[in-house]
Structure formats: structure tokens, C-alpha cells
N, C-alpha and C positions, 0 to 999 in steps of 0.2 A: 146508828147515826141518824142524821136528819134527812138523808137522801130518800127520794121516792123510789118505789120498787121497780118502776119502768125506766129509771134514768140510766141504768146500766143494762145493756142488751147484748145478744149474740155471745153469751158466755160459753167458753170452751175449756176443756180439760187437757192439759199437756203433761206428758211424762218424759223427762229428759229432752224436751224440745219437740216431741212428736205428739200430735193431737190424737187422743183416744176418745172413742164414742162420738156422738153427735152434739151439736150446739144445743144449749139449754137456756132457760130464762128463770128469773126470780118468780116463784109462785106466790099464791095468796098468803102462805105461811112464812113468807120471806126466806124460803129455802130454794137452793139450786140443786137439782137432782141429776146425776149422771148414772144411767143404768147400763152397765157393761156386761150383764149376764149372758147376752147372746154371743158376745165375742170378748171374753175376759182378757185383760191385759196382763202379761207376765212381768213381774218385778224381779229381775235377776238379783242374785246375792250382792249385797253392797248398798251403798247410799244411792237413793234415787231422788231426783228433783221433780216434785209435782207442782204444777202451776195452774192457776185459774186466770184466764184472760178474758177480756170483754171490751165492748165498745161503750164508752161513756158518752151518752147521747145528750143528756141535759143534767140539770141539778147544780148549776153554778152556785158557789158559796155554801154548799152543803158538804157533809162528810159521810164517810162510810167505812165499814170494815167487814171482813168475812171470817168465819170461824168453823172449824170442825170441833164439835162440842163434846160428843160422847162416842163410846166405842161402836155404838150401832150406826154411827154416821159413815163409817167406812168398813166395807165387807171385804175381808182378805182371807184367802184359802191357801193353806200350805200344800204345795204341789206334790210333796213326797207322801204325805199322810192323808191328804184330802179332808182335812179338818179346818174349821174356821180358826183364824188367829186374831186375837183381840189386840188392837193397836194400843200402845202405851203413850204416856206423855200428853194425854188430852185433858182438858181442852187446849186448842191452839188457835189464837186469834191474831189476825194481821193488825198492824198498826193503823189507827184511824187516819184516813187520807181525806184531804179537802179537795173538792172539785173546783178548778179554776173558773174564772169568768168565761162567758161564752166566746166563741170564735166563729168566723165565717170563712170557710175554705172555698176558694174560687179556682177553677181550672178550665182549660179549653175542653169543650165537649168532644170526646173521642168519636161520637157518632156523626159529627159534622164532616161528611166525606167530600164536599164540593172542593174542587181545585180551580174552577173557572167561573167567570161571571161574564155575561154577554152584554155588549154595549146596548144601552137603551132598555135593559131589563128593569121591570117595575117591582117594587116591594120584595126585592131579592135579599136573602140572608147573607150578610157580609162577615159575620162572626157569630160564634155560638159558645156559651159558657155554661158550666154547672156551678151552682152555689149551694153548699150544704152548711147548715147551722149546727153547731155543737154546743152543748152546755145549757143553752137557753134560746128563746126566740131572738132572732137578730133582725133589727130594723135597718134598712138601707135608706138613709136620708137623701143622699144625692149620688149620682153616678155620671161619669164623663164618658163620652164616646169620641175617639180620635180617628180620623181617616187620613191616610197617607198615600199619595200617588208617586210613583217612582220617576216619571219623565216630565215632559212639559205639559201643563194643563192650561188651556186657553180660557179666556173670560167666558163665564156662563156655564162652563163644564165643571163637573164634580158629582156630588150626591144630593139630590132633592129628597125631601120627606124622610130625613134620617130619624129613626125612632127606635125605642127600646121596647122589647116585648118580653113579658115574664109568663112562662107557661102558656104561651100562645096568645096572651092578651096584652095590648099596648098599655104602657104606663108612661105618664108624662105626655107632652105635646111633641109633634113632629117639628124638625128644624131643617134648614137647608145649609149645606156645606159646599158652596160653589165659589169659583174664582170670580172676583169682581175687579175689573180694570185690565191691566196688562197680563200677558202670559206668565205663569209662575212655574219654576222648575222645582220639583219635589214638593208640591202643594200639600200642606198639612193644615187641618182644621179640627178644633176640639169644641164639642158642644156639651153643655151641662144640663142634666135632667133632674128635676126634683129640688126641693128646698129643705123640708123637715121630715118628710115621710113618703118616699117614693114607693116602697113595698117592704113587706116583712116575710122572712123565711122562718117557719116554725122549727123548733128544736128537733133535730133528728131527720128533718125533711130536706129534700134537694129540689131547688128551683132551677129551671132551664131558662137562661137569659139569652136573647138574640138581639143583634143589632141589624136592622133592615133599612133599606133605602132604595131610591130609584137612581140608577147609574146614568148620568147625562154625559155623552161624549159626541157632541155635534160638530165641533170645530175640527177642521183638517189640521190645525196647528197643534192639537192635542196629541202627544206621542206617548203618553203613559201606557205601559204594558201590564202593570200590576197595581192592585190596591190592597192596602193592609188596614184593617180596622181593629183598634184595640179599645178595651174597656179600661177605665182608670178610676181610682178613688182618691179623694183628698183626705188629709188627716181628719179623723173624727167622723167620717162619712158613715161608719157602721156603728150601731149602738145596741148593747144588750138590753132587752126589754125588762129583765129582772134586775140585773146588776147596774144598769145605766153606764157601764164601762164602754169606752169608745175605741175604735181602731180604724185603720185605713191608711191611705197615702201610698198606694201601690198601683203600678200599671200592669195589666194582665195581657201578655202578648198572645197573639194568635197568628195563623199562617197567612201568607200573601196569596191572593187569588189572581190568576192570570186573566187579563182582559182579552176576550176574543170577539170576533165579529159574528160568530155562530156557535151553536152547540155542536161539538165534535163527537166522534164515536171512536171506539177502539176494538180491536180483535186480537185475541191471544189464544195460544194453545190451552186446552182445558187441562188443568193440573190433575184432575181425577183420572185422566187417561194418560198413562206413562209416555214420556217423550221418546223413549227407546224401549221396545218390548219385543218378546218372542211370542209368536202365535203359530197355530197349526194351519197348513194349507188344506185345500179341498174342502172348504167350509162355505156354505151359502150364507148370505146376509151378514158377512163379516164386517164389524166396525173397523174402518181403516183410518179414521181421523175424527177428532173431537175438538171443538173450538168454543170459546166464550166471547160473545159479541155484547158490547156494552155501550149504551147511549151516554153522551157527555152529561155532566152534572147540571147543565144550564137549559137544555132544550130537548124535546122529544125528537126521535128520528124514525123515518119509515124506510125499511129495506125493500128493494125491488128486484134484486138478482143476486144469486150466488154463483161464482165462477170457480170451479175446482180444477186445478192443474195436477195431473198425475205423473209420477216418475217411477220407473222400475230399474233395478240394477242387481248384479250379483247372480250366482246360481245359474238357472236356465230360464228365469222368468221373462216373459214377453208381455207387452200390453194386451195381447190377444188372450192371455191367461186370466185377464180381469174382465168381468162382465156384470151386467145389471147394476150399474152405478145409480145410487139415489141418495137423497138427503132426508134428514129427520123432519124437514119442513113439509115435505109432500112425498110420502113413500110410494104414491101411485105414479109419480113422474119419474120413470126409469129410463136411463140410457143403456140399451142392451149391449152396445159395443162402444165403450168409451175410447177416447183417443189419448195418446201420450202428449197432452196439451190441455187447452182450456175446454172444460165441459160446463155449459151454462144451465142454470136452473132458475126460471122466473119464480119469485116469491112476492109476498105482500104481507108484511107484519110491521107493527109499530111498537117501539120501546119508549117508555116514559123516561124523563131525566134520571140518570143513574141506574136505570133498570138493566139487567143482564139477561141473556138468552143463550142456552147451549145449542150448538149446531153440530150434529153428527153426520158423518159421511159413511155410507155402506156400499159393499160390493161383494159379488161372488168371486172367489179366487180358486182356480183349478189346482190340481196336484203339481207342485213345483219342487225343485231340489231344495235341500236345506241351505240356509244362508242367502236365499233370494230375498230381496227387499222391495217394499212398496211404500211410497210416500205421497201424501197430498202435499206436493212441494209448495203450493200456494193456494190459499183460499181468499178470494176477494168478495167482500160484501159491498154492493152498490146501494147507497142510501142517501137520503136528503133530509134536512131538518124540516120539521112540520111547520113551524111558524115563519121562519125566514127563507125557506125553500132553497137552502144552499147545500153544496155537496158535502157529504159526511161519509165518504168511502173509507174502508179500512181493509187491510189484508195482512196475512202472516203465513209462514210455513207451518206445516203440520208435523205429526209424529212419524218416526221411522219405524216401520214394522218389518221384522225379520222372521221368515218362515222356517220353523223347525218341526220335526215330527213330534206330535203330541203323545203323552203317556199318562197312564193312571197308576198311582202308587198302590202297593199292596195295602189292604185294609189294616187299620190298627184299632185295638179295642179301646173304647172310651169307658174305662173301668168304673169311673165315678158315677156314670149315668145308669148303670145296671149292676150294682154290687150284689154279692151273695145275699140271699134272703129266704125266708120261709114263704113259699107260695102255696096257695090253696088250690087243691085239685078241683076241676070243674070251672075254673076261672081262667082269664087271660091276663098275662102280665109281661112286662118288658124283660126279655131274657138276655138281650145283648144290644149294644149300640156300637156300630163300626164307623170309623172315619175314613173317607176316601179323599185324596187330593189329586187334582188334575194339573198337568204341566204343559205349557205351550199350546193348549187348546182345550175347550170345554168338552167334557166326556159325557156320554149317556150310558148308564149301566142297564143292560137288558136281562141278564141272567145272574143268579146267585145260587150256590149250593151250600147246605149246612149238614153237618153230621151231629147226631145226638148220642152222647155218652154219659157215663157216670164220672165221678171226680177223677178216677184213675185212668180214664180214657177208654174203658171197655164199653162196647156198644150197648145202648140202653133203649128199649123200644116200648116201654110201658107208660112212661110219664107224659109224653107230648103226643097229641094226635095230629097237630098241624102247626105251621108257622104263618105269620101274617106280616107283610111289609106294606104299609100304606093301606090300600084297599084290596090288595092281592094276597091270596092264601095259597099254600102248597101243603099237601098232606105229608106226614112222616111215614115212609114205607121202607121195607127191607130191601136193600140193594146189595147183593153179595153177602158179606158178613157185617155190613153196616146198616144203621137206620139213618136215612137221609131225607131231607126236604129239598126239592129241586124247583126253583123258580126258573123254568126253562123258557126264556124269551118273553116272559109275561110282565117284566118290569120296565119302567120308563123313568129312571132316576137321573136327574141332571146334576152334573158336578162341574160348577163353573171354574174358571182359571183363577185360583187364588191360593194362598197358603193356609187359609182358614179351613178349606175343604167342606165336604158335606157329610153330615152324620146320618147314618141309616139305622133306624130303630127296628129291631126284630122282636115281634111279639110272639110269645109261645102260648098256645091254647092247650092247657093241661087237662089230662084225663082225671075224672073223679076218682078219688081214692076208693079202692074196693072194686073198680071196674077195670077191664082190660089188664087184669093182673097187677094193677098199680097198688103197691103197698105204701103205707105211710112212711115218711122220711126217705122216699126214693130220691137218690141223687140224680140231678139232670143238668147237663152242660152242653152248650152249643159250640161247634167249631166251624168257622168259615173255611171251605175247602176249594171253592171255584168261583171265578168272576168272569163274565163276558161283557165287553163294553165296545163302544164305537166313538171315535172322535171325528167330527165333520162327516164327510162322505167317504172317509177312508174305510178299508176293509176291517170288519170287526176283529178285535183282538181278544185273547183269552189269557187268564192266569189260572194255572192248574197246580195241584199239589200244595195248596195253602194249608196251614195248620194254625190259624188264629183262633185260639180258644177263649171263650167267654168265662164268666164267673159261674161257680156251681150254685144251683138252687136246690132246696129241699122241698119236695112236694108233700104236703100234709092235708088232712081233712079239716083241721082247725088250727088256730095259732093263738098264743097268749101275747099280751102286751103288758109290760111292767112299768109302773110309774109311782113316784112318791105321792102320797095322798095330799089333797088340798089342805088338810088340817095342818096348822102351824102351832107348835107347843107354846102355851102362854108363858111358861117358865122354862129356862134352859139351865137351871141350877142342878148340878150333880149331887145326889144324896146317897147316903148309906142305906141299903135296903133294896126293895123292889120298886121300880118305876118304869113308866112307859117312855120309850126313846124313839119309836118310829111307827108310822102307819104307811103301809104301801098297798097299792091296788094292782090286782091282776084282772085284766079284761079278756074275754074269749070272743073271737070273731069267726064267723063262718061255720061255727059248730061248737059243741061242748068241749071243755078241757078238764082233765083230771090233773090237779096240782098236788105234788107229793113232797118235794124237797126244794129248799132254796139255800143260798150260801150268803153269809155275811162275812165281811172283813172288818174286824173292830180296830179302832185306833184309840188307844187310851194310855194314860200314865197317871201315877199317883195312887190309883186304887190297888188294893192288895189282891183282890180277886174280882172277876167279872164273868157272869154266865147269862145265857139266854134262859130266863126263868119260865117264860110262857109266850105262846103265840095264840091269838084269839081272832075268831071271826067277829068283826065289829058288831054284828047283829046277835052275837051270843057270847057275851063277855064272861059267862059262867063256865064255859067249857074250854079247857086248855087243850090245844090241838097237838102238843108234843107230850110224849110219855115221861120224859125226864129232862132236867136242865142240861144245857150244852155249855161246857166250860169254854172260855175264850182266851186266846193269847193275842196280844196286840200285834197288828199287821200280819196276822195269819188267818187265811180263809177257814171258815168252819161251816160245815153243812148242817142245816137244821131240818130234820125230817118229821113230817106229821105222822101221827099214829095210824091214820088211814087217809086215803085220798080225799081231797077237798074238791068237789065237783062244781065247776062254774058253767052255768047254762050258756048256750049260744046267744051272743048279743048282750050279755050281761057282764057284771064284774063283781068281785069281792074285795073288800078292804080288810087287811090283816093288821092287828095291833101287836107290836113286839114289845115285850117287857124284859128288862134285865135286872139281875140282882147284883149289887155292888157291895164289896167288903169294906174294910176300913180305908179311909182316905188319908192322904198326906196333908201337908201344911196348906193353908189357904192360898189360893191363886196358883197352885201347883198341880191341879187335877183337871183332866178333861177326858171326854169320851164321845166317840161318834161311831155309828154303825153304817157301813156302806154295803149295798147289795152288789155283789161282784160275781164274776164267772171267769174261769180259765178253761172252760170246756172247748174242745176242738170239734171239727167236723165228725170224726168217727170215734172220739174218745172223750172221757170225762163224765163225772156224775155230780158236778157241783149243784146242778139243778136237775129235778126230775119232774117230767110232765108227759102226758100223752093226749091224743085227740079222741080217745075212747074207741078207736077202731082196732087197737092192739093193746095187749096186756103189758107189753114192754114199754119202757120209758125213753123219751128223748131227753136231751140235756139242755144246757143253757146256750149252746151255739146258735147264733142268729136271733135269739129272743129279743124282741124290739125294746130299746131304751136301756138295756144293760150296758155299763154299770149305772147304778143310781146312788147318788151320795145322800146320806142322811143328815140330820141336824147335829150340831155340836153342843155338848153339855159341859159346863165348867163349874169348878168350885175352888 
């Protein structure tokens, strides 16, 4: 079509009404690409509705269409066979659509938070709007501003210097909207700004439009308590710069502002600190109240004093159980023995109009019975306005705190943060991550004990020499019949009161394979057995007899990583005879690796016979690494063994080229083939893959080999 590539923006892909992937844009080739490879979207069996949505920003009187043109424009993989599926029925093109003439969308600006306006205020914002142009640049030829007072307005009162500002700059001349003559009830005045070109909003852009003025309220006969200021347009006031089409004739309402003599303030409970909550007693510097103090929208205020009234009830709590009361404004100003009444704290801070400040109250609370309560029953902020020096005091009741004995949950394993893996001896790696949750009071963990075993739970003392948590380490030693690491009073782990909890990462420092009797592929697993913690000043508590086991690690001297080669076949046509279908790479880290056997799972139909005819080191395409072809059956794993080990040096990699032989093919468009590198090997069984780290003549299998399975490319005929 005739549309420009940037006219349609923020393009999004939807499947059955749900967005998939991230927003995209039209690139220089007039293509819109959505890459879902990191998180593929599953199309369940049946018809699915796929939509392309976007914002039409400009391009009035132009047309556009979108199309999926070729099979390569949409990549689909069958989840049963892991082979690419070619879409049929392409190309598909949407009906050409014409973009309408431009429009100007006007709305009250949600960021305009003012609710009050002060008598005598100068150049104060009375209303605020956003204007966004769609389709083309939109010219505002004229704009009206209407002010409305709700009560009696005497002669000379109203708004002086009423003006319109666009993106902070005045447009047009200032005008006065004041009563002339006798007092008017419900005074209304409309002023017009501009004649042929007041301002222009570019297509796709948003302009901020404000109506400002000086509020004149000098007469005692003026009883108005609110002022409402609306923008309005006459018919034809808005014009498209490209289409010349006109629009307008609407009044854009905004909120009424309360007229006050001074800028007020407000105080409320801080919503981030629950209004009713359970906490632990016997805790120093306990937060017992949290408040939000806000200056009014019209004038800055200066606070001079905080007056906190305390109240206790229930259980056996007395005011004498509360000590060392202080506020977040001055933690050094402490009242050692507060009273069950007003406790004053002189302060000196200033808040600008609309600005907020959090005020927290703290105290030490002794050991009290469960269900005792403590409340800052009233907090009063003494304040005055900065300009007019009038009273702006505010007060409110605080949160109710109920004291209950605090507890720490048994640890739980965060399995996803430390899954089973091949770990290299002589290195350190995360062996477990445990989550702790504290209830009714923040806890501090001081001691932890772990047992080291194999996967079956039998004591294992060769794989790990020590454990580390944070900066603290503990050796693995024989204790009775177990090998344990005991952090005995050496930890200082804080667990705050919340449901999220605290994750504790345990790092294992593994022995080098070949030392300390550590054999390659040694199984190593941690189990948390003991926790000691303290909540506040309470007596430390213990958890014994725990059996929270982590995932099993295999200690090796070196490990392989399998990946599909960066090479992409230039042709994916399936042919009769021998052809290359895959290149994969095996990298060795931390030491050399002998590579012996790998497993492919073929997925094919149409071909009479398929066999792995050869495997080659890409640097020696003359030497076939397998002694004889390996026949394949679709969807059945097949082990491909080298005639001799392929040695991969430490820190290097080898790329292997896999060729297959294909017998007779069926009818056109009925044949496909894909090889996938797969493994069904388990911890202690299976020989789908064979490799070793050269420290032992025996072979490991495909269990925990990184990146398996790896899907190959699909070939079709």
C-alpha cells in the first residue's frame, strides 16, 4: 500500500486473544518479526486465531495490508516428533485498509493531582489536559477556556491573566475573566484564544495543555468555594495538516478545585505498614507505627512537632513494658520511659506542595504475653504554611500491633536454583539453596548443619572438603557415621517477617578428582539437618532432626557441553542417497574429554530406509569415525558409537558432521526427516551416550550432559 513504514507502531502478536512475545515494529524491509524461540507458544490441537494488532499513528488517506507470504515466514514445530511443520495455504494477505483522516484525542491529564487552589494564588494551574494527534499532524486553530464559580462572586473578583500553556510555553495572549458590576451567582466566563493557528500537535505525539491564571478573591461578598475550568472547541477548530479535514465542537470537562485560604496538609496511616499485624515481643527498635504526611497541593508547609499518643491493651502489657521511644525524624531524640499519653518530639522539616514524607515510630518492647496490643492511638503533626503562615496541623490513629511468639519455618529446598549438575572437582559451585520464612517476628539464623551423602543417602566423605555460606566456611568432617559440615554459631543471617522468606545459598568446595580418594562421577548430595535461630531478645531456638535433602551432583574432572553447530544448511531438501543432515559441537571444559558414543532419535516418514552412514570430524572429512552404518527406525533412539575414542582437549571443542543414507522416497510433499540428539540415561544407568574425563577407563552416560536434548534441522521432499 501507500502507507509509510512508521505510520503503524507498537505491533503485537496475539493468539486466541493472548499476547505472545514482545511488541515489534516494521523494519527497513517492510517486515514485522516476532522471535518466540526463547519462549515458544503452544498451539493446541484445533483452530487457533492469530492476530496482529498495532497503533495507527499517522498516514491519513493511505492504505495498507499485511501478509504471511512463504512457509519460511512462520516456524512451527510438531511437539510429538520435534520436527518442523510447513504451513499450508500461503500466501495469506489481509484486505487492503484505508487509514481515516487524522484525529485529536483530548483527555484530562491524570497526573494533575491538585484538588485545591489558594485565594490570591498567581499563575496557578486550574486545569490540565493531554492532546494526542493520530493519523496526521493536527492544527489547533482556536481554543476556548471557560471558568465557573459555584457561589456569589463580587465585582472585581474572578481570574486575572487567564492563559493557555502548551508543553510549558504560553500560546496566545492572557485575558481577564472577572466580574464587572454587581455580584453574580454562579459566575461563568468564556475566553477564546487563537484565530487560525494557535498550535500544532505532530502525529503520534502528545501535547500537555494547561489553563493557568491568578485567582482574585478580595471581596467579602464573594462566597464561591469551588472553581471549575474547562477547555472547549468550536466546530472546525481542529484541522488535519495533510487532509485539511476539520473537527471540534466539544467541551472537555475537568474537576472542580476547592478554594481555600491556605494550603492544608494531611496525615494518614502508611499503607505499606499493615493496619493490623502480628509481631514478636522482646524486640529492640521495633517499628510500632508508620504514617504518611502530605503537604496540600497549593502551598509548602513546615512541620515543627510530632506528638505520639501510646495505648496498650490485652495480655499483660503495661506502658512500662515500652521503652526508648523515638521517631524516624531524629533517632537520637529518645524518650526512655514514654507515657500512656502524649509524647512530644520537636522537628523541623518542610514539604513542598503535594510532597509526601513517611514518619515512622519506634520503641523497645519487653517480653509480654501473646495477644497483648500496642497502638500509636494518635499522631499529631504541628505545621504551618510557608507563605501565609497559617495552621496546617494534621493527625490520625496508627496501626494496631498484636504481640505473638515468633517462629521460623523448617527450611524448604529451592530446587530450581541448584538443580542436579556435573560439577568439576577442585572448584566451588552452588550445591543447595534453602528458603526460610519467619512469622510474627524477624529471625536471625546463627547455626546450620549439613550432612553429605550419595544419592541413596549413604554417608559420602570424599567429594566435598568444606561448605561456604556467604563469607563463612565450615569443613566437612566425620561425626559418628556421618560426614557433616557444622556452622556452629558462625552465621548471621537475617530473615525478615514476610511470606517471601530468605534464600540461603550453600556453596560446596569440591575435592579435585584423584585426591582424597575422590573418584570421577562421585555422587554428592547435601541434607540440612539442624538450624539454630533467635527472634528479638528471646531465648535462641533450635530445629533438630531435619532431613531436607538437596539435589544430587556428580563430581567429575572435566565435563562436555553439546550444542547444535552454528552452521545452517543452505538446502533442506531430502534426497535419495547420502547427504549431510546435522553438525553438532562437543566442548570440553576444565579438562580433556574422551567422546565415544552419542544417540540420535530420528523422525521421518516417506523414506523406505534411513541409516547413519557416517560421522566425521569437520577437520577430517576423509575419515569416517564409525565402522559401519547404523540403521534407523523413526521415533526410536539409536546409539552411534565411534570406532575409537575422540579426544577433545581441555578448553577446546570438536564439531561432528553427521551424514545419513536415504532409500527410496514416497510421493512429493510426503517425505520428511529430522535427527535429534537425545538421551534417556539416568543417574546410575543407561549408555545412550558414552564419554569420560580421561581419569577412568570406564564411561559416563548422557545424564546431566549440558544442553541435551538438541533438536536438529528438518529436511523435506
